[in-house]
PDB file of the backbone (N, CA, C, O) and the ligand in Angstrom, with CONECT records:
HET     ZN  A 101       1
ATOM      1  N   UNK A   1      32.860  31.098 -38.572  1.00  0.00           N
ATOM      2  CA  UNK A   1      33.080  29.789 -39.053  1.00  0.00           C
ATOM      3  C   UNK A   1      32.553  28.628 -38.203  1.00  0.00           C
ATOM      4  O   UNK A   1      31.860  27.719 -38.660  1.00  0.00           O
ATOM      5  N   UNK A   2      32.942  28.738 -36.928  1.00  0.00           N
ATOM      6  CA  UNK A   2      32.358  27.756 -35.993  1.00  0.00           C
ATOM      7  C   UNK A   2      30.987  28.028 -35.637  1.00  0.00           C
ATOM      8  O   UNK A   2      30.664  29.145 -35.232  1.00  0.00           O
ATOM      9  N   UNK A   3      30.121  27.043 -35.765  1.00  0.00           N
ATOM     10  CA  UNK A   3      28.738  27.129 -35.520  1.00  0.00           C
ATOM     11  C   UNK A   3      28.427  27.413 -34.023  1.00  0.00           C
ATOM     12  O   UNK A   3      27.499  28.158 -33.707  1.00  0.00           O
ATOM     13  N   UNK A   4      29.165  26.847 -33.180  1.00  0.00           N
ATOM     14  CA  UNK A   4      28.917  26.976 -31.734  1.00  0.00           C
ATOM     15  C   UNK A   4      30.056  27.763 -31.118  1.00  0.00           C
ATOM     16  O   UNK A   4      31.224  27.381 -31.182  1.00  0.00           O
ATOM     17  N   UNK A   5      29.653  28.912 -30.500  1.00  0.00           N
ATOM     18  CA  UNK A   5      30.711  29.686 -29.774  1.00  0.00           C
ATOM     19  C   UNK A   5      30.731  29.324 -28.437  1.00  0.00           C
ATOM     20  O   UNK A   5      29.778  28.687 -27.989  1.00  0.00           O
ATOM     21  N   UNK A   6      31.750  29.656 -27.664  1.00  0.00           N
ATOM     22  CA  UNK A   6      31.881  29.295 -26.250  1.00  0.00           C
ATOM     23  C   UNK A   6      30.788  29.958 -25.425  1.00  0.00           C
ATOM     24  O   UNK A   6      30.304  29.367 -24.460  1.00  0.00           O
ATOM     25  N   UNK A   7      30.364  31.249 -25.808  1.00  0.00           N
ATOM     26  CA  UNK A   7      29.333  31.897 -25.118  1.00  0.00           C
ATOM     27  C   UNK A   7      28.065  31.141 -25.278  1.00  0.00           C
ATOM     28  O   UNK A   7      27.370  30.949 -24.280  1.00  0.00           O
ATOM     29  N   UNK A   8      27.703  30.698 -26.431  1.00  0.00           N
ATOM     30  CA  UNK A   8      26.465  30.035 -26.684  1.00  0.00           C
ATOM     31  C   UNK A   8      26.469  28.645 -25.910  1.00  0.00           C
ATOM     32  O   UNK A   8      25.441  28.190 -25.409  1.00  0.00           O
ATOM     33  N   UNK A   9      27.580  28.068 -25.855  1.00  0.00           N
ATOM     34  CA  UNK A   9      27.731  26.782 -25.191  1.00  0.00           C
ATOM     35  C   UNK A   9      27.463  26.914 -23.696  1.00  0.00           C
ATOM     36  O   UNK A   9      26.795  26.089 -23.072  1.00  0.00           O
ATOM     37  N   UNK A  10      28.069  28.093 -23.109  1.00  0.00           N
ATOM     38  CA  UNK A  10      27.844  28.357 -21.668  1.00  0.00           C
ATOM     39  C   UNK A  10      26.388  28.598 -21.386  1.00  0.00           C
ATOM     40  O   UNK A  10      25.804  28.093 -20.427  1.00  0.00           O
ATOM     41  N   UNK A  11      25.812  29.424 -22.302  1.00  0.00           N
ATOM     42  CA  UNK A  11      24.462  29.839 -22.131  1.00  0.00           C
ATOM     43  C   UNK A  11      23.556  28.671 -22.137  1.00  0.00           C
ATOM     44  O   UNK A  11      22.689  28.586 -21.267  1.00  0.00           O
ATOM     45  N   UNK A  12      23.689  27.742 -23.070  1.00  0.00           N
ATOM     46  CA  UNK A  12      22.977  26.510 -23.131  1.00  0.00           C
ATOM     47  C   UNK A  12      22.982  25.750 -21.821  1.00  0.00           C
ATOM     48  O   UNK A  12      21.978  25.355 -21.229  1.00  0.00           O
ATOM     49  N   UNK A  13      24.353  25.584 -21.412  1.00  0.00           N
ATOM     50  CA  UNK A  13      24.641  24.857 -20.231  1.00  0.00           C
ATOM     51  C   UNK A  13      23.810  25.442 -18.952  1.00  0.00           C
ATOM     52  O   UNK A  13      23.147  24.729 -18.199  1.00  0.00           O
ATOM     53  N   UNK A  14      23.947  26.797 -18.836  1.00  0.00           N
ATOM     54  CA  UNK A  14      23.296  27.490 -17.725  1.00  0.00           C
ATOM     55  C   UNK A  14      21.734  27.282 -17.806  1.00  0.00           C
ATOM     56  O   UNK A  14      21.076  27.136 -16.776  1.00  0.00           O
ATOM     57  N   UNK A  15      21.195  27.272 -18.981  1.00  0.00           N
ATOM     58  CA  UNK A  15      19.839  27.144 -19.240  1.00  0.00           C
ATOM     59  C   UNK A  15      19.377  25.742 -18.723  1.00  0.00           C
ATOM     60  O   UNK A  15      18.399  25.596 -17.989  1.00  0.00           O
ATOM     61  N   UNK A  16      20.193  24.697 -19.185  1.00  0.00           N
ATOM     62  CA  UNK A  16      19.800  23.346 -18.912  1.00  0.00           C
ATOM     63  C   UNK A  16      19.880  23.037 -17.418  1.00  0.00           C
ATOM     64  O   UNK A  16      19.025  22.343 -16.868  1.00  0.00           O
ATOM     65  N   UNK A  17      20.958  23.585 -16.751  1.00  0.00           N
ATOM     66  CA  UNK A  17      21.174  23.410 -15.357  1.00  0.00           C
ATOM     67  C   UNK A  17      19.962  24.113 -14.700  1.00  0.00           C
ATOM     68  O   UNK A  17      19.336  23.576 -13.786  1.00  0.00           O
ATOM     69  N   UNK A  18      19.658  25.313 -15.188  1.00  0.00           N
ATOM     70  CA  UNK A  18      18.649  26.124 -14.380  1.00  0.00           C
ATOM     71  C   UNK A  18      17.270  25.406 -14.454  1.00  0.00           C
ATOM     72  O   UNK A  18      16.515  25.356 -13.483  1.00  0.00           O
ATOM     73  N   UNK A  19      16.992  24.864 -15.643  1.00  0.00           N
ATOM     74  CA  UNK A  19      15.664  24.156 -15.853  1.00  0.00           C
ATOM     75  C   UNK A  19      15.691  22.813 -15.015  1.00  0.00           C
ATOM     76  O   UNK A  19      14.651  22.387 -14.512  1.00  0.00           O
ATOM     77  N   UNK A  20      16.765  22.229 -14.890  1.00  0.00           N
ATOM     78  CA  UNK A  20      16.902  20.943 -14.192  1.00  0.00           C
ATOM     79  C   UNK A  20      16.728  21.261 -12.678  1.00  0.00           C
ATOM     80  O   UNK A  20      16.037  20.534 -11.964  1.00  0.00           O
ATOM     81  N   UNK A  21      17.351  22.330 -12.218  1.00  0.00           N
ATOM     82  CA  UNK A  21      17.225  22.682 -10.857  1.00  0.00           C
ATOM     83  C   UNK A  21      15.768  23.138 -10.430  1.00  0.00           C
ATOM     84  O   UNK A  21      15.304  22.928  -9.309  1.00  0.00           O
ATOM     85  N   UNK A  22      15.131  23.759 -11.414  1.00  0.00           N
ATOM     86  CA  UNK A  22      13.752  24.250 -11.199  1.00  0.00           C
ATOM     87  C   UNK A  22      12.883  22.989 -11.072  1.00  0.00           C
ATOM     88  O   UNK A  22      12.053  22.882 -10.168  1.00  0.00           O
ATOM     89  N   UNK A  23      13.093  22.022 -12.010  1.00  0.00           N
ATOM     90  CA  UNK A  23      12.215  20.845 -11.947  1.00  0.00           C
ATOM     91  C   UNK A  23      12.502  20.074 -10.672  1.00  0.00           C
ATOM     92  O   UNK A  23      11.558  19.557 -10.074  1.00  0.00           O
ATOM     93  N   UNK A  24      13.639  19.973 -10.253  1.00  0.00           N
ATOM     94  CA  UNK A  24      14.044  19.287  -9.030  1.00  0.00           C
ATOM     95  C   UNK A  24      13.378  19.915  -7.788  1.00  0.00           C
ATOM     96  O   UNK A  24      12.923  19.233  -6.869  1.00  0.00           O
ATOM     97  N   UNK A  25      13.355  21.238  -7.825  1.00  0.00           N
ATOM     98  CA  UNK A  25      12.780  21.976  -6.783  1.00  0.00           C
ATOM     99  C   UNK A  25      11.250  21.839  -6.714  1.00  0.00           C
ATOM    100  O   UNK A  25      10.640  21.793  -5.645  1.00  0.00           O
ATOM    101  N   UNK A  26      10.665  21.775  -7.938  1.00  0.00           N
ATOM    102  CA  UNK A  26       9.205  21.505  -8.054  1.00  0.00           C
ATOM    103  C   UNK A  26       8.853  20.024  -7.625  1.00  0.00           C
ATOM    104  O   UNK A  26       7.862  19.761  -6.944  1.00  0.00           O
ATOM    105  N   UNK A  27       9.663  19.175  -8.037  1.00  0.00           N
ATOM    106  CA  UNK A  27       9.440  17.727  -7.640  1.00  0.00           C
ATOM    107  C   UNK A  27       9.620  17.533  -6.157  1.00  0.00           C
ATOM    108  O   UNK A  27       8.915  16.735  -5.539  1.00  0.00           O
ATOM    109  N   UNK A  28      10.514  18.222  -5.608  1.00  0.00           N
ATOM    110  CA  UNK A  28      10.750  18.045  -4.132  1.00  0.00           C
ATOM    111  C   UNK A  28       9.611  18.794  -3.358  1.00  0.00           C
ATOM    112  O   UNK A  28       9.232  18.359  -2.271  1.00  0.00           O
ATOM    113  N   UNK A  29       9.097  19.856  -3.885  1.00  0.00           N
ATOM    114  CA  UNK A  29       7.980  20.541  -3.097  1.00  0.00           C
ATOM    115  C   UNK A  29       6.673  19.721  -3.261  1.00  0.00           C
ATOM    116  O   UNK A  29       5.903  19.514  -2.324  1.00  0.00           O
ATOM    117  N   UNK A  30       6.485  19.274  -4.516  1.00  0.00           N
ATOM    118  CA  UNK A  30       5.320  18.598  -4.777  1.00  0.00           C
ATOM    119  C   UNK A  30       5.338  17.113  -4.267  1.00  0.00           C
ATOM    120  O   UNK A  30       4.297  16.465  -4.159  1.00  0.00           O
ATOM    121  N   UNK A  31       6.538  16.624  -3.970  1.00  0.00           N
ATOM    122  CA  UNK A  31       6.602  15.251  -3.413  1.00  0.00           C
ATOM    123  C   UNK A  31       5.870  14.945  -2.146  1.00  0.00           C
ATOM    124  O   UNK A  31       5.412  13.825  -1.919  1.00  0.00           O
ATOM    125  N   UNK A  32       5.765  15.962  -1.317  1.00  0.00           N
ATOM    126  CA  UNK A  32       5.091  15.767  -0.089  1.00  0.00           C
ATOM    127  C   UNK A  32       3.529  15.607  -0.230  1.00  0.00           C
ATOM    128  O   UNK A  32       2.881  14.879   0.523  1.00  0.00           O
ATOM    129  N   UNK A  33       2.984  16.335  -1.240  1.00  0.00           N
ATOM    130  CA  UNK A  33       1.497  16.254  -1.297  1.00  0.00           C
ATOM    131  C   UNK A  33       1.142  15.213  -2.404  1.00  0.00           C
ATOM    132  O   UNK A  33       0.148  14.498  -2.272  1.00  0.00           O
ATOM    133  N   UNK A  34       1.913  15.132  -3.439  1.00  0.00           N
ATOM    134  CA  UNK A  34       1.529  14.233  -4.570  1.00  0.00           C
ATOM    135  C   UNK A  34       2.263  12.899  -4.313  1.00  0.00           C
ATOM    136  O   UNK A  34       3.492  12.834  -4.276  1.00  0.00           O
ATOM    137  N   UNK A  35       1.471  11.870  -4.143  1.00  0.00           N
ATOM    138  CA  UNK A  35       1.904  10.499  -4.000  1.00  0.00           C
ATOM    139  C   UNK A  35       1.323   9.749  -5.172  1.00  0.00           C
ATOM    140  O   UNK A  35       0.164   9.905  -5.556  1.00  0.00           O
ATOM    141  N   UNK A  36       2.275   8.851  -5.768  1.00  0.00           N
ATOM    142  CA  UNK A  36       1.664   8.088  -6.915  1.00  0.00           C
ATOM    143  C   UNK A  36       0.809   7.033  -6.355  1.00  0.00           C
ATOM    144  O   UNK A  36       0.894   6.669  -5.183  1.00  0.00           O
ATOM    145  N   UNK A  37      -0.018   6.548  -7.213  1.00  0.00           N
ATOM    146  CA  UNK A  37      -0.914   5.411  -6.724  1.00  0.00           C
ATOM    147  C   UNK A  37      -0.102   4.156  -6.234  1.00  0.00           C
ATOM    148  O   UNK A  37      -0.459   3.442  -5.296  1.00  0.00           O
ATOM    149  N   UNK A  38       0.961   3.988  -6.938  1.00  0.00           N
ATOM    150  CA  UNK A  38       1.807   2.744  -6.449  1.00  0.00           C
ATOM    151  C   UNK A  38       2.383   3.017  -4.984  1.00  0.00           C
ATOM    152  O   UNK A  38       2.410   2.145  -4.115  1.00  0.00           O
ATOM    153  N   UNK A  39       2.806   4.225  -4.821  1.00  0.00           N
ATOM    154  CA  UNK A  39       3.364   4.575  -3.450  1.00  0.00           C
ATOM    155  C   UNK A  39       2.272   4.479  -2.465  1.00  0.00           C
ATOM    156  O   UNK A  39       2.472   3.954  -1.370  1.00  0.00           O
ATOM    157  N   UNK A  40       1.089   4.976  -2.812  1.00  0.00           N
ATOM    158  CA  UNK A  40      -0.013   4.963  -1.926  1.00  0.00           C
ATOM    159  C   UNK A  40      -0.426   3.546  -1.507  1.00  0.00           C
ATOM    160  O   UNK A  40      -0.664   3.270  -0.331  1.00  0.00           O
ATOM    161  N   UNK A  41      -0.502   2.665  -2.498  1.00  0.00           N
ATOM    162  CA  UNK A  41      -0.798   1.305  -2.255  1.00  0.00           C
ATOM    163  C   UNK A  41       0.294   0.605  -1.398  1.00  0.00           C
ATOM    164  O   UNK A  41      -0.015  -0.188  -0.509  1.00  0.00           O
ATOM    165  N   UNK A  42       1.531   0.913  -1.683  1.00  0.00           N
ATOM    166  CA  UNK A  42       2.621   0.291  -0.945  1.00  0.00           C
ATOM    167  C   UNK A  42       2.440   0.687   0.575  1.00  0.00           C
ATOM    168  O   UNK A  42       2.551  -0.124   1.495  1.00  0.00           O
ATOM    169  N   UNK A  43       2.149   2.024   0.729  1.00  0.00           N
ATOM    170  CA  UNK A  43       2.119   2.640   2.062  1.00  0.00           C
ATOM    171  C   UNK A  43       0.868   1.892   2.807  1.00  0.00           C
ATOM    172  O   UNK A  43       0.985   1.517   3.974  1.00  0.00           O
ATOM    173  N   UNK A  44      -0.256   1.713   2.112  1.00  0.00           N
ATOM    174  CA  UNK A  44      -1.458   1.151   2.677  1.00  0.00           C
ATOM    175  C   UNK A  44      -1.194  -0.300   3.108  1.00  0.00           C
ATOM    176  O   UNK A  44      -1.548  -0.777   4.187  1.00  0.00           O
ATOM    177  N   UNK A  45      -0.516  -0.959   2.113  1.00  0.00           N
ATOM    178  CA  UNK A  45      -0.268  -2.397   2.496  1.00  0.00           C
ATOM    179  C   UNK A  45       0.636  -2.529   3.732  1.00  0.00           C
ATOM    180  O   UNK A  45       0.445  -3.391   4.590  1.00  0.00           O
ATOM    181  N   UNK A  46       1.711  -1.556   3.779  1.00  0.00           N
ATOM    182  CA  UNK A  46       2.537  -1.629   4.859  1.00  0.00           C
ATOM    183  C   UNK A  46       1.850  -1.347   6.238  1.00  0.00           C
ATOM    184  O   UNK A  46       2.124  -1.972   7.262  1.00  0.00           O
ATOM    185  N   UNK A  47       0.887  -0.295   6.151  1.00  0.00           N
ATOM    186  CA  UNK A  47       0.054  -0.073   7.330  1.00  0.00           C
ATOM    187  C   UNK A  47      -0.837  -1.237   7.717  1.00  0.00           C
ATOM    188  O   UNK A  47      -0.984  -1.571   8.892  1.00  0.00           O
ATOM    189  N   UNK A  48      -1.430  -1.850   6.694  1.00  0.00           N
ATOM    190  CA  UNK A  48      -2.278  -2.976   7.034  1.00  0.00           C
ATOM    191  C   UNK A  48      -1.503  -4.168   7.768  1.00  0.00           C
ATOM    192  O   UNK A  48      -1.967  -4.846   8.685  1.00  0.00           O
ATOM    193  N   UNK A  49      -0.210  -4.297   7.183  1.00  0.00           N
ATOM    194  CA  UNK A  49       0.603  -5.370   7.742  1.00  0.00           C
ATOM    195  C   UNK A  49       1.014  -4.999   9.214  1.00  0.00           C
ATOM    196  O   UNK A  49       1.007  -5.833  10.120  1.00  0.00           O
ATOM    197  N   UNK A  50       1.360  -3.729   9.376  1.00  0.00           N
ATOM    198  CA  UNK A  50       1.812  -3.356  10.639  1.00  0.00           C
ATOM    199  C   UNK A  50       0.617  -3.423  11.709  1.00  0.00           C
ATOM    200  O   UNK A  50       0.792  -3.859  12.847  1.00  0.00           O
ATOM    201  N   UNK A  51      -0.562  -2.969  11.254  1.00  0.00           N
ATOM    202  CA  UNK A  51      -1.693  -3.026  12.109  1.00  0.00           C
ATOM    203  C   UNK A  51      -1.980  -4.528  12.571  1.00  0.00           C
ATOM    204  O   UNK A  51      -2.267  -4.858  13.721  1.00  0.00           O
ATOM    205  N   UNK A  52      -1.862  -5.324  11.547  1.00  0.00           N
ATOM    206  CA  UNK A  52      -2.172  -6.746  11.847  1.00  0.00           C
ATOM    207  C   UNK A  52      -1.077  -7.356  12.868  1.00  0.00           C
ATOM    208  O   UNK A  52      -1.361  -8.030  13.858  1.00  0.00           O
ATOM    209  N   UNK A  53       0.100  -7.034  12.492  1.00  0.00           N
ATOM    210  CA  UNK A  53       1.220  -7.509  13.398  1.00  0.00           C
ATOM    211  C   UNK A  53       1.060  -6.925  14.765  1.00  0.00           C
ATOM    212  O   UNK A  53       1.173  -7.659  15.746  1.00  0.00           O
ATOM    213  N   UNK A  54       0.794  -5.600  14.895  1.00  0.00           N
ATOM    214  CA  UNK A  54       0.731  -4.997  16.189  1.00  0.00           C
ATOM    215  C   UNK A  54      -0.446  -5.486  16.980  1.00  0.00           C
ATOM    216  O   UNK A  54      -0.357  -5.706  18.188  1.00  0.00           O
ATOM    217  N   UNK A  55      -1.557  -5.657  16.287  1.00  0.00           N
ATOM    218  CA  UNK A  55      -2.745  -6.054  16.984  1.00  0.00           C
ATOM    219  C   UNK A  55      -2.710  -7.417  17.593  1.00  0.00           C
ATOM    220  O   UNK A  55      -3.361  -7.680  18.604  1.00  0.00           O
ATOM    221  N   UNK A  56      -1.888  -8.354  16.931  1.00  0.00           N
ATOM    222  CA  UNK A  56      -1.801  -9.656  17.452  1.00  0.00           C
ATOM    223  C   UNK A  56      -0.562  -9.789  18.398  1.00  0.00           C
ATOM    224  O   UNK A  56      -0.489 -10.739  19.178  1.00  0.00           O
ATOM    225  N   UNK A  57       0.348  -8.896  18.331  1.00  0.00           N
ATOM    226  CA  UNK A  57       1.464  -8.846  19.314  1.00  0.00           C
ATOM    227  C   UNK A  57       2.253 -10.200  19.271  1.00  0.00           C
ATOM    228  O   UNK A  57       2.483 -10.804  20.319  1.00  0.00           O
ATOM    229  N   UNK A  58       2.653 -10.655  18.092  1.00  0.00           N
ATOM    230  CA  UNK A  58       3.492 -11.885  18.051  1.00  0.00           C
ATOM    231  C   UNK A  58       2.765 -13.138  18.332  1.00  0.00           C
ATOM    232  O   UNK A  58       3.347 -14.210  18.173  1.00  0.00           O
ATOM    233  N   UNK A  59       1.563 -13.093  18.729  1.00  0.00           N
ATOM    234  CA  UNK A  59       0.822 -14.278  18.852  1.00  0.00           C
ATOM    235  C   UNK A  59       0.480 -14.875  17.555  1.00  0.00           C
ATOM    236  O   UNK A  59       0.120 -14.121  16.651  1.00  0.00           O
ATOM    237  N   UNK A  60       0.552 -16.148  17.356  1.00  0.00           N
ATOM    238  CA  UNK A  60       0.520 -16.677  16.019  1.00  0.00           C
ATOM    239  C   UNK A  60      -0.962 -16.645  15.369  1.00  0.00           C
ATOM    240  O   UNK A  60      -1.225 -17.185  14.294  1.00  0.00           O
ATOM    241  N   UNK A  61      -1.820 -15.996  16.102  1.00  0.00           N
ATOM    242  CA  UNK A  61      -3.082 -15.845  15.576  1.00  0.00           C
ATOM    243  C   UNK A  61      -3.879 -17.222  15.520  1.00  0.00           C
ATOM    244  O   UNK A  61      -4.424 -17.636  14.496  1.00  0.00           O
ATOM    245  N   UNK A  62      -3.880 -17.834  16.661  1.00  0.00           N
ATOM    246  CA  UNK A  62      -4.503 -19.137  16.800  1.00  0.00           C
ATOM    247  C   UNK A  62      -6.056 -19.062  16.618  1.00  0.00           C
ATOM    248  O   UNK A  62      -6.726 -19.954  16.097  1.00  0.00           O
ATOM    249  N   UNK A  63      -6.544 -17.878  17.118  1.00  0.00           N
ATOM    250  CA  UNK A  63      -8.086 -17.766  17.091  1.00  0.00           C
ATOM    251  C   UNK A  63      -8.527 -17.107  15.779  1.00  0.00           C
ATOM    252  O   UNK A  63      -9.723 -17.022  15.503  1.00  0.00           O
ATOM    253  N   UNK A  64      -7.633 -16.674  15.026  1.00  0.00           N
ATOM    254  CA  UNK A  64      -7.989 -15.932  13.814  1.00  0.00           C
ATOM    255  C   UNK A  64      -8.562 -16.834  12.773  1.00  0.00           C
ATOM    256  O   UNK A  64      -9.644 -16.567  12.252  1.00  0.00           O
ATOM    257  N   UNK A  65      -7.849 -17.929  12.443  1.00  0.00           N
ATOM    258  CA  UNK A  65      -8.308 -18.804  11.433  1.00  0.00           C
ATOM    259  C   UNK A  65      -9.316 -19.755  12.033  1.00  0.00           C
ATOM    260  O   UNK A  65      -8.940 -20.739  12.670  1.00  0.00           O
ATOM    261  N   UNK A  66     -10.596 -19.477  11.838  1.00  0.00           N
ATOM    262  CA  UNK A  66     -11.589 -20.376  12.431  1.00  0.00           C
ATOM    263  C   UNK A  66     -12.082 -21.345  11.323  1.00  0.00           C
ATOM    264  O   UNK A  66     -12.272 -20.950  10.172  1.00  0.00           O
ATOM    265  N   UNK A  67     -12.277 -22.588  11.700  1.00  0.00           N
ATOM    266  CA  UNK A  67     -12.755 -23.545  10.724  1.00  0.00           C
ATOM    267  C   UNK A  67     -14.248 -23.435  10.673  1.00  0.00           C
ATOM    268  O   UNK A  67     -14.931 -23.527  11.693  1.00  0.00           O
ATOM    269  N   UNK A  68     -14.714 -23.252   9.563  1.00  0.00           N
ATOM    270  CA  UNK A  68     -16.071 -23.041   9.295  1.00  0.00           C
ATOM    271  C   UNK A  68     -16.775 -24.449   8.923  1.00  0.00           C
ATOM    272  O   UNK A  68     -16.214 -25.238   8.162  1.00  0.00           O
ATOM    273  N   UNK A  69     -17.896 -24.691   9.439  1.00  0.00           N
ATOM    274  CA  UNK A  69     -18.747 -25.928   9.123  1.00  0.00           C
ATOM    275  C   UNK A  69     -20.006 -25.526   8.399  1.00  0.00           C
ATOM    276  O   UNK A  69     -20.722 -24.598   8.774  1.00  0.00           O
ATOM    277  N   UNK A  70     -20.235 -26.268   7.349  1.00  0.00           N
ATOM    278  CA  UNK A  70     -21.413 -25.945   6.641  1.00  0.00           C
ATOM    279  C   UNK A  70     -22.594 -26.547   7.251  1.00  0.00           C
ATOM    280  O   UNK A  70     -22.621 -27.751   7.507  1.00  0.00           O
ATOM    281  N   UNK A  71     -23.616 -25.729   7.506  1.00  0.00           N
ATOM    282  CA  UNK A  71     -24.827 -26.245   8.132  1.00  0.00           C
ATOM    283  C   UNK A  71     -25.578 -27.132   7.199  1.00  0.00           C
ATOM    284  O   UNK A  71     -25.863 -26.751   6.063  1.00  0.00           O
ATOM    285  N   UNK A  72     -25.930 -28.406   7.693  1.00  0.00           N
ATOM    286  CA  UNK A  72     -26.593 -29.323   6.810  1.00  0.00           C
ATOM    287  C   UNK A  72     -28.093 -28.960   6.501  1.00  0.00           C
ATOM    288  O   UNK A  72     -28.695 -29.432   5.536  1.00  0.00           O
ATOM    289  N   UNK A  73     -28.604 -28.144   7.339  1.00  0.00           N
ATOM    290  CA  UNK A  73     -30.075 -27.818   7.190  1.00  0.00           C
ATOM    291  C   UNK A  73     -30.292 -26.555   6.451  1.00  0.00           C
ATOM    292  O   UNK A  73     -31.253 -26.504   5.682  1.00  0.00           O
ATOM    293  N   UNK A  74     -29.452 -25.447   6.602  1.00  0.00           N
ATOM    294  CA  UNK A  74     -29.670 -24.230   5.867  1.00  0.00           C
ATOM    295  C   UNK A  74     -28.511 -23.919   4.863  1.00  0.00           C
ATOM    296  O   UNK A  74     -28.658 -23.103   3.953  1.00  0.00           O
ATOM    297  N   UNK A  75     -27.388 -24.588   5.070  1.00  0.00           N
ATOM    298  CA  UNK A  75     -26.300 -24.374   4.181  1.00  0.00           C
ATOM    299  C   UNK A  75     -25.380 -23.181   4.572  1.00  0.00           C
ATOM    300  O   UNK A  75     -24.411 -22.907   3.865  1.00  0.00           O
ATOM    301  N   UNK A  76     -25.663 -22.500   5.642  1.00  0.00           N
ATOM    302  CA  UNK A  76     -24.874 -21.365   5.976  1.00  0.00           C
ATOM    303  C   UNK A  76     -23.554 -21.861   6.683  1.00  0.00           C
ATOM    304  O   UNK A  76     -23.554 -22.924   7.304  1.00  0.00           O
ATOM    305  N   UNK A  77     -22.493 -21.115   6.582  1.00  0.00           N
ATOM    306  CA  UNK A  77     -21.268 -21.552   7.169  1.00  0.00           C
ATOM    307  C   UNK A  77     -21.155 -20.967   8.689  1.00  0.00           C
ATOM    308  O   UNK A  77     -21.326 -19.775   8.943  1.00  0.00           O
ATOM    309  N   UNK A  78     -20.884 -21.827   9.537  1.00  0.00           N
ATOM    310  CA  UNK A  78     -20.922 -21.464  10.883  1.00  0.00           C
ATOM    311  C   UNK A  78     -19.575 -21.895  11.569  1.00  0.00           C
ATOM    312  O   UNK A  78     -19.060 -22.971  11.267  1.00  0.00           O
ATOM    313  N   UNK A  79     -19.031 -21.089  12.452  1.00  0.00           N
ATOM    314  CA  UNK A  79     -17.798 -21.493  13.164  1.00  0.00           C
ATOM    315  C   UNK A  79     -18.021 -22.743  14.035  1.00  0.00           C
ATOM    316  O   UNK A  79     -19.060 -22.973  14.655  1.00  0.00           O
ATOM    317  N   UNK A  80     -16.868 -23.563  14.009  1.00  0.00           N
ATOM    318  CA  UNK A  80     -17.020 -24.800  14.843  1.00  0.00           C
ATOM    319  C   UNK A  80     -17.343 -24.521  16.291  1.00  0.00           C
ATOM    320  O   UNK A  80     -16.756 -23.675  16.966  1.00  0.00           O
ATOM    321  N   UNK A  81     -18.294 -25.275  16.702  1.00  0.00           N
ATOM    322  CA  UNK A  81     -18.691 -25.227  18.148  1.00  0.00           C
ATOM    323  C   UNK A  81     -19.723 -24.159  18.410  1.00  0.00           C
ATOM    324  O   UNK A  81     -20.199 -24.035  19.539  1.00  0.00           O
ATOM    325  N   UNK A  82     -20.099 -23.360  17.375  1.00  0.00           N
ATOM    326  CA  UNK A  82     -21.135 -22.357  17.589  1.00  0.00           C
ATOM    327  C   UNK A  82     -22.492 -22.857  16.914  1.00  0.00           C
ATOM    328  O   UNK A  82     -22.545 -23.801  16.126  1.00  0.00           O
ATOM    329  N   UNK A  83     -23.553 -22.112  17.323  1.00  0.00           N
ATOM    330  CA  UNK A  83     -24.887 -22.557  16.869  1.00  0.00           C
ATOM    331  C   UNK A  83     -25.233 -21.778  15.564  1.00  0.00           C
ATOM    332  O   UNK A  83     -24.982 -20.578  15.453  1.00  0.00           O
ATOM    333  N   UNK A  84     -25.758 -22.438  14.688  1.00  0.00           N
ATOM    334  CA  UNK A  84     -26.213 -21.750  13.387  1.00  0.00           C
ATOM    335  C   UNK A  84     -27.470 -20.896  13.698  1.00  0.00           C
ATOM    336  O   UNK A  84     -28.130 -21.064  14.724  1.00  0.00           O
ATOM    337  N   UNK A  85     -27.755 -19.994  12.775  1.00  0.00           N
ATOM    338  CA  UNK A  85     -28.843 -19.161  12.994  1.00  0.00           C
ATOM    339  C   UNK A  85     -30.162 -19.901  12.831  1.00  0.00           C
ATOM    340  O   UNK A  85     -31.226 -19.374  13.155  1.00  0.00           O
ATOM    341  N   UNK A  86     -30.078 -21.160  12.311  1.00  0.00           N
ATOM    342  CA  UNK A  86     -31.251 -21.979  12.196  1.00  0.00           C
ATOM    343  C   UNK A  86     -31.440 -22.804  13.452  1.00  0.00           C
ATOM    344  O   UNK A  86     -32.492 -23.415  13.636  1.00  0.00           O
ATOM    345  N   UNK A  87     -30.451 -22.833  14.309  1.00  0.00           N
ATOM    346  CA  UNK A  87     -30.604 -23.646  15.489  1.00  0.00           C
ATOM    347  C   UNK A  87     -29.594 -24.828  15.507  1.00  0.00           C
ATOM    348  O   UNK A  87     -29.321 -25.363  16.582  1.00  0.00           O
ATOM    349  N   UNK A  88     -29.028 -25.254  14.329  1.00  0.00           N
ATOM    350  CA  UNK A  88     -28.115 -26.363  14.275  1.00  0.00           C
ATOM    351  C   UNK A  88     -26.825 -26.063  15.008  1.00  0.00           C
ATOM    352  O   UNK A  88     -26.200 -25.013  14.856  1.00  0.00           O
ATOM    353  N   UNK A  89     -26.481 -27.011  15.780  1.00  0.00           N
ATOM    354  CA  UNK A  89     -25.240 -26.802  16.574  1.00  0.00           C
ATOM    355  C   UNK A  89     -24.087 -27.475  15.821  1.00  0.00           C
ATOM    356  O   UNK A  89     -24.122 -28.673  15.542  1.00  0.00           O
ATOM    357  N   UNK A  90     -23.075 -26.679  15.503  1.00  0.00           N
ATOM    358  CA  UNK A  90     -21.926 -27.136  14.623  1.00  0.00           C
ATOM    359  C   UNK A  90     -20.985 -27.953  15.554  1.00  0.00           C
ATOM    360  O   UNK A  90     -20.745 -27.503  16.674  1.00  0.00           O
ATOM    361  N   UNK A  91     -20.494 -29.017  15.188  1.00  0.00           N
ATOM    362  CA  UNK A  91     -19.553 -29.856  16.093  1.00  0.00           C
ATOM    363  C   UNK A  91     -18.222 -29.191  16.133  1.00  0.00           C
ATOM    364  O   UNK A  91     -17.883 -28.445  15.214  1.00  0.00           O
ATOM    365  N   UNK A  92     -17.473 -29.420  17.123  1.00  0.00           N
ATOM    366  CA  UNK A  92     -16.137 -28.861  17.251  1.00  0.00           C
ATOM    367  C   UNK A  92     -15.741 -28.417  18.648  1.00  0.00           C
ATOM    368  O   UNK A  92     -14.627 -27.932  18.849  1.00  0.00           O
TER     369      UNK A  92
HETATM  370 ZN    ZN A 101     -28.251 -23.558   9.687  1.00  0.00          ZN2+
END
């Protein structure tokens, strides 16, 4: 009369739990080698930030942002105070 017997119910439950456990084990094992592109990008960004922070060591990076002056004779951008490849000396 009853479509679902207790045995069938338990069997279904065991199968579901078994498959779920299997998938979890596979995911855990594969998790170390397989990294999603988003995770990889996040990790790379974190590495870049850390490298930049570590390299500068808390110094506010005064020398990093150099003002570029456009050379009036050849049009190339040169750092302030340096000489252009054409010989023009940038002020600064
Ligand atoms: Zn120049």
